[in-house]
N, C-alpha and C positions, 0 to 999 in steps of 0.2 A: 691648153692640154697639159696634161702633168702626168710623169711617168715614175716608176719605182720600179724597182728590179730587188729581190731578194734571193741571193745564191742558196741560202740554206732550202728553200723549198723551190728553188729552181721556177719562180713565176715571175712573169712582167706584168705590172698592172699600168693600164694607158686610162686615163680618166679625160673622159671628152666633155664633160660637164661637171657642175657641180651641185646639179641637181640631186634628191634623194631617189635612188631605187627602188623599183616596188615588186620586179620580177625579173628573171633571168633565164636564158637559155643556153644551152651548152653544144657545142659541135667540134669536133675533131679537134678536142683540149683545147678550145676557146669557149670561155665563159662570157657572153655578152650580156651586161644589166643593161635595165630598161628602166624609164621612168613611167609612172603610172599612164601619160601620154603616150607611152611607146617610142619615145624618143631613147637613143643609147646612151648612156652614160660612162660604163664602165667597161673596159675588155680585160680578161684575167686570161694571160696567155701560158699557157701550162708548156714547159720546155722552154721557158725564155731567155737560157743562153743560148741554144740552138736556134732559134726565132732572130734574136739580135745579132750573133755573127754572121748567120744567112742572109741578112737583110743589108748589113755594111757592105759583106762581098758583092751583094746584086744592085747596091747605090752605084758602089766604084766601077763596075760594069755599066752603069746607064741602064740596067734591066728593070723592070717593073717587080716590086714587094708585094707577095700576097700573102694573107695570113693562113697559118695551116688549115 
């Protein structure tokens, strides 16, 4: 897994695989990219700063972290 955050556009990218992606679906500010076989390849999380800060807070409190 590979992560990248760009503060200029406030997007967090999470690569789950190095496969090429074929199509994408968007839901609640998260764009999921899938391979031609339907496997998740990349997640683009809009509002990445808030997601990261909220996730870290939840993890410190031993709570579950959920995607938006």
